[in-house]
N, C-alpha and C positions, 0 to 999 in steps of 0.2 A: 880280760874282759870276756863276757859270755852273753852278749845281747843277741836277740834273734832278729830275723828279717821282719817278722810281724811287728816287733817293737820299733824298728826303724820306720816302717810304714805308718804306724800310729803317730809317732813323734812328728814325722813330716806333715801329716794332716793337721796336727795341732798347731804347728808352726805356720801353716798356710791359713788356717781359720782363726788363729789367736783366740780360740775358745774350745774348751773341752766338750761343751754341749754340742756345738756345731760340728766338731770333728766326729763325735759319736754318731750324729745324724748321718753324716756323709759316709761313714764307714759301716753304717747299719749295726752298730754296737750299742750297748748300754753305756751311760755316762760312768758308772762305777768301774766297768771293765776297762774303759779308756784311761781313767784315773790310775788304776792299778798298773796298767802297762807303762804309763808315764813314770810312775814311782819306781817300778822295777828297772826301767831304762836309766833313769837318773842315778840309781844306785851304782851304776857302772862307772860314774864319773865323779871326780872330786870337785869339779867346777859346776855351779848351777847352770842348767839349761833354760829354765824359765823362772820368772818371778811374778808375784802378785802385788800390784800396787793399786790401792783403792778398789779392790774387788775385780780389777781388770788384769788379764794375763798378758805378760810381755815375754818375748823370747830374748835372752841375753845375747851378747855378741858371740860368745862361745856357742850358744845354742843355734845361732844362725849359721855358723860354720858347720855344725853337725847336720843341720837340716839340708844344707847344700850338698854335703857328702851323701846323705840319705837319698836325695833326689837322683844323684848320679847312679847310685846303686840300683834304685828302682828302675831307672831307664835302661840300665844294663840287663836287668832281669827281663824286662819287656822285650829287649832286643834279642835275647836268647830264645824266647818263646816265638818271636816272629820269624827268626832264621829257621827254626825247626819246621814251621809251617811252610816257609818258602821252599824248603827242600822237598816238600810234598806237592809242590806245584800250585799252591794257593797264594793269592794276593792277600797279604796280611801286614799289619803294622798300625801305627797310630796316625790318624788324620786330625790335626789340631787347627781349629778355626775360632777366631774371636769375632763376635758380631755386636753391632750396636743393638740396644734393647728392642727397637722397632723391628729389627731384622728377624726377630723370632717368629714373625708372622709369615715370612717368606722362605727363610733358609731351610727349614725341614723339608719343604717340597722339592728343593734342589739336591737333597741328600738321600731321600727315602729309597729310591730305586737303586742308586749306587750301592747303598749299604745292603740292600736285599741281594744284589748281584754278588757282593763280596762279604759274606757274613763273618769272615775272620778279621775284617777291618774294625778297629776300635776308634770310635769318634770321641774327641774331647772338644766340646763346644762351650765357649765362654761367652756369656751374654752380659754386657756391661755398657757403659756410656762411651761416647766417641773418643774422648781423650785417653781412656784406658785401653781401648781397642788399638789405637795408634801406638801407644807405648809398648804393648805386647808385640806388635809387629816390628817395631824399632829394635827391641831386644832379641829378636829372632826366636821368640817363644812359641810362635805359631807358624803354620804353613801359609794360611790365608787369613784375610780379614774382610768383613763385609761392611761397607760404609756407603752413605749417600752423598757425602761431601768429601772430596779427595784431600788428603793431607798435602800441605805445602812444603813441608820440611823433609820429606822422604823421596828418594828416587824409587819409583814403583812401576810395575807392569799391572795391567788390569784386564778383566773381561767384563763387559757390560751385561747386566742381567735383565733389568726391567725398570720402568719408570717409577719414581716415587713422587706422589702428588700430595701436597699439604693444603688442607682446607680449614677455614674457621668454622667451628661447630658450637652449637648450644644444645640445651636439653629441649624436650618436646613441649615444655610449658612456656618458656621464654619466647615472646612473639617477635618475629622479624618478617612482617608480611610483604615487604617490597620485593620486586623481582631482582633488584640490584641495588647495592649500596656503594657510596663513595668510600675509598680506602681510608679516608679521614675518620670514619666511624671507629676505627681501631684505637684511636686516641681516647675514646670515651667508654669503651667496653672493658670491664674488669677481666684481665687475662690471667689464666692459670698457666704457668710456665713449667718447663722442665728445668733441671739443675744446670749450673755451669758445666761445660764439657759435653753437653748433649748436642747432637747434630740438628735435631728439630729446633732447639732453642737458637742455635747459631743461624739457621736459615731464617727464622723469624726476625732476629736482630738485624741481619743483613737487609731484609726486606724493609724493616722500619727505617733503618738508616738511609738506604738508597731513596726512600720516598719522603725523607725528612719528617718522620712521624715520631711523636713522643709516646712512650709506652706507659699505660696505667696498669702496673702489675698488681694482681690480686693475691696470688700465692705462688709458691714454688714447690714442686713435688719431684720425686726422684725416679718415677717410672711412668711409662705411657698408660699402663693400666690404672695407676692411681689418678692420673690426670683425667682419664675417661670417666672413672667413677665420680670424681668431683664435679665434672660438668653435668653428668646425669643427675646428680643430687641438687643441681642448681646453684653451685658456688661460684660460677663464672663461665666464661667461654674459653676456648683454647684452639690453637693451631695444631691440627693432628693429621697424620698420614691416613689416606683413605684405606690403605692396606690393613690398618688396625681397627677400623670402625665399620666394616662392611655389615656385620650382623646388627649392630646398633642402629645403623641407618635403615636397614631393612625392617626392623621391628618397631621403628619410630621413637626409640628412646633418645636418639640424637638426630639433629638435622643440620644440614649445611647452610650456612649463611652466605648468600651470593655477594661477594665483594669484588669490586673492580681490582684487577691485577692478580687475583687468586684463581686457581691454586698456584702455590709456589712449586715449581717443578724442578726435580733433579733426577738422578739416575742411580739405581743400586749397582754398585760395582764390587766385584770380588777382586781384591788387590793382593799383591805380594811384592816383596823387595826385589829390585833388579839384581841379577846375578845370584838369585836364590838357588841353592843346590837342592832340588826336589828329591824327596824319598820316592821309591816306586809307587807308594800309595798316593802321594800328593800328585805325582805326574799322571797317574791313572785317573784321578778325580778331575784334573784339569782337562784331560782328553775327553772324559765323559761329558763335562759341561759344554765344551765346544761342539760336541756332536748332538746333544739332546736339549740344550737350553731352550731353543725355539719351540720344541714340542711341549716342554714342561710349561712354558708361559701360556701357550695356546690352551692346554688342558686345564690348568689350575688358575690362571689369572686373566682370562679373557674378559672379565667384568670390570677391569680397572679403569677403563675409559668411559664407563657408564655415568660417572659423576662429573 
């Protein structure tokens, strides 16, 4: 066999994306270049690595084994690079964090200065829904996870970052002139929801259940940005975190409907598994947060209680 490290990296990305097109985008290569690398890599084996069924790419069981081996090799290559930098007195390595999709509005602010202080640290930030975030933490694939609803099935430690406040919002055209509305109005408003597994949806469902309210679901969307645009377009109302709608509230394209019992309040927590063996980078980041989180909140998020 005479495959290259580059071929291993390309195949690993294909296995992760289950798409040559998406793999090419993430690798910053052309689709034909990725296809050629896959073909040349496959030529090293008598057993198929992938198969196409109904125009969809699947990785075979043998291919999954090769992808796992490729990932281990890639991690070892990174480790060699980081050890070289460590001998030069630099903090280096990978910092892996998974965050719920709403967390993209806050997490960069808690990372920026740390990464500027340590330019040799490589950040791997996975933005997804709550159920996948918890799964990545459970599998020990990440150092930390950012959530607003704590998992019930894992033994964790945490550091509290800042409040998460969920409001009912509508577009600027839909009229809600009263100063306050009874929470029962939620039974009559067409609600745009996040998908199953979303923390925002879970918070809404818990609120409705605890208040014995029935939900009139209008539609289901898989990102906060999609929900926001649907509300702005007038397709319905939605429960949304204030952290993600600051600009739209300021420019008037969205407004908050004052509802008894709202906002739904929780706390953004950075969590990790108990007995987690931290890498030097992960330990340095935790120390950084403990030292500077109050200053970051004051400088970046002092507006959160304005609504």
